[in-house]
C-alpha positions in Angstrom: -16.3 -17.5 -15.1 -13.3 -15.8 -15.2 -10.3 -18.0 -13.5 -7.0 -16.0 -12.4 -4.2 -18.0 -11.7 -1.7 -16.2 -10.3 1.9 -16.8 -8.2 5.8 -16.0 -8.5 7.5 -16.1 -11.9 8.6 -19.4 -12.5 5.6 -20.5 -10.4 3.4 -22.2 -13.6 0.3 -20.1 -14.0 1.5 -20.2 -17.8 1.6 -23.5 -18.2 -2.0 -24.2 -15.9 -2.8 -21.4 -17.2 -3.2 -22.4 -21.1 -3.6 -26.8 -20.0 -6.7 -25.4 -18.4 -8.2 -22.9 -20.9 -7.0 -25.6 -23.6 -8.9 -27.8 -21.5 -12.6 -26.0 -20.9 -11.9 -24.4 -25.2 -12.2 -20.6 -23.3 -9.8 -17.7 -24.0 -6.4 -17.8 -22.4 -4.9 -14.4 -21.7 -1.6 -13.4 -20.3 -1.4 -10.4 -17.6 2.1 -9.7 -19.5 0.2 -8.8 -22.2 -1.2 -6.0 -21.2 0.9 -4.8 -18.3 4.0 -4.4 -21.1 4.3 -2.6 -24.1 5.9 -4.6 -27.5 8.9 -3.3 -27.3 12.6 -5.1 -28.3 14.1 -6.0 -26.7 10.4 -7.3 -24.4 9.8 -6.2 -21.0 11.1 -2.9 -21.1 8.2 -0.5 -20.7 5.2 -0.9 -19.3 1.8 0.4 -20.2 0.0 3.2 -17.9 -2.5 1.5 -15.6 -6.0 3.2 -16.7 -5.2 1.7 -20.3 -4.2 -1.9 -19.1 -7.4 -1.9 -17.3 -9.0 -0.6 -20.1 -8.2 -3.5 -21.9 -8.3 -6.7 -20.1 -11.9 -5.1 -19.0 -12.7 -5.2 -22.9 -11.5 -9.0 -23.6 -12.9 -10.3 -20.3 -16.3 -8.3 -20.6 -16.7 -9.3 -24.3 -15.7 -13.4 -23.1 -17.9 -14.5 -20.6 -15.3 -17.7 -19.8 -11.7 -17.1 -20.0 -8.4 -17.7 -18.1 -6.0 -14.9 -17.3 -2.3 -15.9 -15.9 -0.5 -13.5 -14.3 -0.5 -10.8 -11.6 -3.5 -8.2 -11.5 -2.2 -7.4 -7.7 -2.4 -3.5 -7.7 -4.4 -3.4 -11.2 -7.4 -1.3 -9.3 -10.3 -3.1 -7.9 -12.7 -3.7 -11.3 -9.6 -5.9 -12.5 -8.6 -7.7 -9.1 -12.2 -8.2 -8.7 -13.3 -9.3 -11.7 -12.6 -13.3 -11.1 -15.2 -15.6 -10.3 -12.7 -18.0 -8.8 -8.6 -17.2 -8.2 -6.0 -20.0 -8.5 -2.6 -19.7 -6.3 0.2 -20.9 -7.2 3.7 -21.6 -5.1 6.5 -23.3 -6.3 10.3 -23.1 -4.1 12.4 -20.7 -5.3 15.4 -22.8 -6.2 12.7 -24.7 -8.7 11.4 -21.2 -9.8 14.8 -20.0 -10.7 15.7 -23.1 -12.6 12.6 -23.6 -14.8 13.1 -19.2 -14.8 16.5 -19.7 -16.4 15.6 -22.6 -18.8 12.9 -20.6 -20.3 14.8 -16.7 -20.8 17.9 -19.3 -22.1 15.0 -20.2 -24.8 13.4 -17.1 -25.6 15.9 -14.6 -25.9 19.6 -16.8 -25.8 20.9 -15.8 -22.4 19.2 -15.1 -18.7 18.8 -11.7 -17.6 21.2 -12.1 -13.6 19.1 -8.7 -12.7 15.8 -10.5 -13.7 16.7 -13.6 -12.1 18.2 -12.0 -8.7 14.4 -9.7 -8.2 12.5 -13.3 -8.9 15.0 -14.5 -6.6 13.8 -12.0 -3.1 10.0 -13.5 -4.1 9.4 -15.0 -0.9 11.7 -12.4 1.1 9.5 -9.2 -0.2 13.1 -7.5 -0.5 12.0 -6.7 -4.3 9.9 -4.3 -5.8 6.9 -5.5 -7.0 4.9 -8.8 -6.2 6.3 -10.8 -3.1 4.6 -14.0 -0.9 3.1 -11.2 2.4 2.1 -9.2 -0.5 0.5 -12.3 -2.6 -1.0 -13.6 0.5 -2.1 -9.8 1.8 -4.0 -9.4 -1.5 -5.1 -13.0 -1.5 -7.3 -12.9 1.5 -9.1 -9.5 0.5 -10.9 -11.6 -2.8 -14.8 -12.3 -2.2 -14.4 -15.1 -4.5 -12.9 -18.2 -4.0 -9.1 -18.8 -3.7 -7.4 -22.5 -4.2 -4.0 -22.9 -3.5 -2.0 -24.9 -5.1 1.7 -25.6 -3.2 4.7 -27.7 -4.3 6.3 -28.4 -7.5 3.6 -30.9 -9.1 3.1 -31.7 -12.6 0.5 -30.5 -14.5 -1.7 -33.9 -14.6 -2.1 -33.4 -11.1 -2.5 -29.7 -10.7 -5.8 -30.3 -13.0 -6.9 -32.9 -11.2 -6.9 -31.1 -7.9 -8.9 -28.6 -9.8 -11.5 -31.1 -10.7 -11.8 -31.7 -7.3 -12.5 -28.9 -6.3 -15.7 -28.5 -8.7 -13.6 -26.5 -10.8 -13.9 -27.8 -14.4 -18.0 -29.0 -13.7 -18.4 -25.5 -13.7 -17.2 -24.7 -17.1 -19.4 -27.8 -18.5 -22.5 -27.0 -20.7 -24.8 -29.0 -21.6 -24.4 -29.3 -26.4 
């Protein structure tokens, strides 16, 4: 089973993705690791679309079970439809921005004002890239189940909801 956890920057997709992958003892992947080339400073040069799709397809193809965090919108149908379930996280803008600022300071020593401004426009959809409206339209086109987790909640609560949806039981295997 392949699971995608997606949402706006700062919504907690990586945090939940790592927790879910750890709980299920499966591979964890970050979409950004395929989207961006390894540069210094990071996140400055995009990988060619065909190459990122090939790389992610290869990783998913070699692992029957995996959790991917991030956005794969407009990566192409083969990637976008490669998941058995999609989990969509929505958290209010002020909470996401506070998280992003803390993360940026922790990782880079300072928060990039342009990045924070871009992230702040997610709900309105005025910046290029992902937006709430584009995410919702993309989710409507998915043929797999979509689980929506809305609001600021601890990972333990998110995991409990996923258990209620039977997601974690789907991965269970007799030993």
